[in-house]
N, C-alpha and C positions, 0 to 999 in steps of 0.2 A: 511262466504265471504272469508277468509284466504283461506278456499277450493276451491273456483271458480276461487283466482288467483295465487295458486299454479297452478292447472291445466292450465291458462290460459299463465304461463309464460313459463313452460314446453312446450307448443306447439308452442310458439312464440320463444323457443329458437332450439327446431327443425328444426321449418320453416327457420329458421338462420343458422343452420347448413350446411342442404339441400342447399339452397342459395349458398352458402359458397364453397360446396363442385360442385355443377353444375358452378360456374364462375372458381374455379380451374380447373376442367375436360377439358371446351373449351376454356376460354383466353387463353393458349399458342398458339392453332391454330391461332387465329385469328391475333396473335402479328406476326405471320411469314409472312401472307395473304399480298401481295406488288404487289395494279395493276397500272400499266405503260400503255400507247397508243404506243401498240404496233403490229403486224402483225402478222398472222400462217399462211403459206402453203405449198401446195404442189400440183402437175399436173401431173397426170399419162399421158395424153395423149402427151402431150408436150414435157416433159424429162425423160418418162419412157414405151413406149407402150408395151413393153415385162416384165410388170410387173401388178401383181394383186395387191391391196392393199386391205387386209381384215381387219385389223382393227389396229386404231391408235389412240394414246391418248396424248395430250399435256397439260401437269400439272393437277392438281385435281379441275379444274373448271368443272361445268356443263353447260358453257358457249354452246350455240348450234356451231359444226363447230370444239369444241374443241377436242371430242369426236368423234368415230364409236359410230353410233348409228342404231341398227339393222334394221328399217323402215326408216334409207337415204341410204341403197344400193340398188345402181341402176342395173337394170337387164340391162345385154349387150349382146351381139351377143355372145363374145366370156369367158364368163365366168359372175362371179359375184364379184366383188370386186369395193371400191370405184375411181371416177375417179379424184378427186379434191378437193381440200378447200381452199378458199382465206378466211381470216377474219381479222377486223381489229377492234380497238377498245380499251377500258380502259380493258385491259384482266389482269386476274392471272396471274405475271410471272411465268413461269414455270420451277419447278426443277426438271421435268424428262421428255422425249418422250419417246414414247413406239409405235414400228408400226411392225404390223404382215404382209408378204405377200410371195406370191408366182410367180414363176420364170415362163413364158409361153415357152415352146419349140418353135423357132423360124421355120417360113416355114411350120407349119399345117393347114390344113382348121380349125378342130375342134380343140378346147383346150386341150394342152397334156402340163403336168407340169413337169420343169426339177426338182423341189424342193420347198418346203416350210420353210421361215427364220423368226425370230420376234430377236428384237434385242430394248434393255430398255438402252437409253444412260442419265448419271446423269447430268445436265446441269448446277447443283449450280455452278460447278468453270470455264465453259465451257462459260460463259456469262457474258460482262460483268455489272459494278452495275447500270448504267443508259441505258434500251434498247427502250428510248420515241424514237417512230417514225421506229423502227429499222423493220425489218421483218426477222423470223424463218420461212426457207425453208427446207423441205427436198427432196432429190433423191434416188433412190435407182436402183448399177448397179448391176446386178445378187443377190450375195450374200452379200453385201456390203451397209450398210445404210450411206450414207453424210449426214449432216446436215451444214447450211449455215447462215452465217449473213448475211444481205444484206441491205445497208445503202439507203436514198432515195434520186431522184435528181441523174444527169448525173456524172460520174466518172471522174475524172481529165482523158487527155490524158495520162500522168504517169502511171498510173494504168493498170495493165494488163488486158483484156477482161476476164470476168468470167466463172466457168462452165458450172453454170446454165443458159438455152438458151434464157428463157424470160427476165431476168434479166441482160445480157452478159454487158450493156452497164450500170451496175451501180456497184459501189464499193461492191464486196464479200468476204467474208471471212470464209473459210471452218474451221468449228469447232468441228466437229467428223468427221473420224476417227482423230489420231492427226497424222500430217504429220511430216516427217522425218527431223530435224533440218541438 
């Protein structure tokens, strides 16, 4: 009887140790995950017709629309790339934004490219603590990526018109690249 109890205790102890190690290995990730109701977007046709977005990812979320997936790449007459994205919901607050793009040579009938670029922006210090109902929107101009925070609703008349055409009547703040002070 003692042999069975000793074997059972060893098995139970090993199982508990395995459970504890698993909890330690995954618990830290879950503690950092913050979900807030906000938006993520970009619009190639409206904001940057001379750009082809080849790849993008906002946060580590697997939520549809937060990252590029090959099966979602539309075939376009001027090349291939993502035309845009607009998603709202209880999304994982992003620690980073990664974008890869190429710049099309203007005035050419067939697609010719000036260059391919990529940028990864650390958003941890750039976003306010509460981004509920805010929109994170990116625009590309040539070799430079710009990231904006856009507030819902119409802006006050005293607030200047924003750079992002589609949201020009809403308050916009450029959070990347840093602006000269």
